[in-house]
N, C-alpha and C positions, 0 to 999 in steps of 0.2 A: 456513422451508425454506432450507437453505444451498445455494450453488452448488457444482457439482463442480469439481475441480481443472482439468479440461479446459476448462470454460467460463471459469473465472477466467483461465487462461493466454491464451485467445483474446481476452478483454476487455483484458487487460494489453497484448497485442500491438497491439490497436486503439488504446489510449491512447498507446502509445509511438510509433506511426506519425505522423510530422509531417504527412502528407498527409491525415489524417483530419479532416474538417471538424467543428468544434465547434458544438453547439447554441447555446452562448453562451460568451463569454470567461471563462476561469477566473482566479481570484485567486491570488496567491502562496500564501496560506494553504491553498487547495484543492489546489494542486499539492504542497505539502509534506504535506498529509494523505494524498494519494494515495501519495506516496513512503513515508510511515510505515506505511500500511496494507499496501502491497505487501511491504515488508520483514517486517512482522509476519506476513503471510499466507504468505510463502515460507520465511523463515529461522526465525521464531519470536520469542521474547522477546529484548530487548536486554540486560536486566539480570536477575539472579537474583531469585526462584527460577525456574529453567528448567523447561520442561515436556517430557514425553516427545515425541520427534519434532523438537525444536528442532535446527537444523542448526549444527554446529560451535560449540557454546556455550562451548567452552573458550577461544576466541580472539576474543571480542568486542572491538571497538575502544574505547579510552578516549575520553571526550568531547573533541573538538578544542578547541584554544585559541581565545581571543577574536578573534584576528586572522585566523582561518580561518573567516570568517562563514558561507559557504555550507555547508561540511561540518558546522559546529556546528548550523546550523538543520536540516539533514537528520538529524543524530544526535538532536536534540531531538524532531523529528517522529516518529522511530521509537520513542524512549523514551516518548512520550506514549501510544502505542498499546499499551504493556505492560499497560495497565488492561483491555484486552479479555480476555475469558475464554478464547478459543481462537484458533487459526490460522483455523479455519473461519469464525468470527465476523468476523475481519479481512477475509477474502476476500469475504464477503457485503457488508460495509460498503464495500469497494473497488468492487465491482460497482454498488452502489447510488449511490455518488458519481459513478462513470463514467456511469451512466445519466442523471444530472442534467446532467452536462457535455456528453455526446455525443448524448443523446437516442435516436432510433429505431435507430441503428446497434447500440447495445448491446441494445436490445429484440429486434432480429432474431436476435442470438446466443443469446438466452435461450429462444427458441421450441423 
């Protein structure tokens, strides 16, 4: 079962809120995965072939240069999620990872 767009947006707002207590500290890799899943779940694929419903697929950014490390890592995280079959799968994976990192607060939204 996949989560609805409404629940996904609520979970994303919870993740983005700096005052939300975490069930455990997150690693940089987990934060980047959340970023990639969020971008894949909201905008769609980064690279062709694009799918129906992908947002603004004509103006995707090029991979940032080696000296722009943070932007490059985010781009790579989003590109990694292109393997996902659909935006809905990415939303579900985002919620699943958020549940691991935040615990009961995400479970409360899923009820």
